[in-house]
C-alpha positions in Angstrom: 128.4 62.2 133.6 128.0 60.9 130.1 125.8 62.3 127.4 122.8 60.0 128.0 122.7 60.9 131.7 122.9 64.6 131.0 120.1 64.3 128.4 117.9 62.3 130.9 118.5 65.0 133.6 117.6 67.8 131.2 114.4 66.0 130.2 113.3 65.6 133.8 114.2 69.2 134.6 112.1 70.4 131.6 109.2 68.3 132.7 109.3 69.7 136.2 109.6 73.3 135.1 106.8 72.9 132.6 104.4 71.8 135.4 105.5 74.8 137.5 105.0 77.2 134.7 101.6 75.8 133.8 100.5 76.1 137.4 101.3 79.9 137.3 99.4 80.3 134.0 96.4 78.3 135.3 96.3 80.3 138.5 96.3 83.6 136.7 93.4 82.5 134.4 91.4 81.2 137.4 91.9 84.3 139.5 90.9 86.6 136.6 87.7 84.6 136.1 86.9 84.8 139.9 87.4 88.5 139.9 85.1 89.0 137.0 82.5 86.9 138.8 82.8 89.1 141.9 82.2 92.1 139.6 78.9 90.6 138.4 77.9 89.8 141.9 78.6 93.3 143.1 76.6 94.8 140.2 73.6 92.6 141.0 73.6 93.0 144.8 71.3 95.6 146.2 72.0 95.3 149.9 74.8 97.5 151.1 76.2 95.0 153.7 76.5 92.3 151.1 78.2 94.7 148.7 80.9 95.5 151.2 81.5 91.8 151.8 81.8 91.2 148.1 84.1 94.2 147.6 86.4 92.9 150.4 86.6 89.4 148.8 87.3 91.0 145.4 90.1 93.1 146.9 91.8 89.9 148.3 91.5 88.2 144.9 93.0 91.2 143.1 95.9 91.3 145.5 96.5 87.6 145.0 96.2 88.1 141.2 98.8 90.9 141.2 101.1 88.8 143.4 100.9 85.7 141.1 101.4 87.8 138.0 104.4 89.5 139.4 105.9 86.2 140.5 105.3 84.8 137.0 107.2 87.7 135.5 110.0 87.3 138.0 110.4 83.7 137.0 110.2 84.4 133.3 106.9 82.5 132.9 105.2 85.5 131.2 106.6 88.7 129.7 106.4 91.9 131.7 104.3 93.6 129.0 101.8 90.7 129.1 101.6 91.1 132.9 101.0 94.8 132.6 98.3 94.2 130.0 96.6 91.7 132.2 96.7 94.0 135.3 95.4 96.9 133.3 92.6 94.9 131.7 91.5 93.7 135.2 91.6 97.2 136.8 89.2 98.5 134.2 
């Protein structure tokens, strides 16, 4: 493989990895916003049955958020301290 072919291959790998990394970051941001929206719904809801439904949905979102953040750390998309900060901020 000559130098041009290696360079072309590296460029295509970088493009592919960039898309994957951005998908992780975008998903993290989106899930964080959804969880905050569930918090607002929970605070405004007066009926107990609806509150329980909202809490269950929120718990699923939190679990998905933690999973995505941990995977992003594992794949070196974000730093472990950044992940810990995001998790901590969300749990408050």
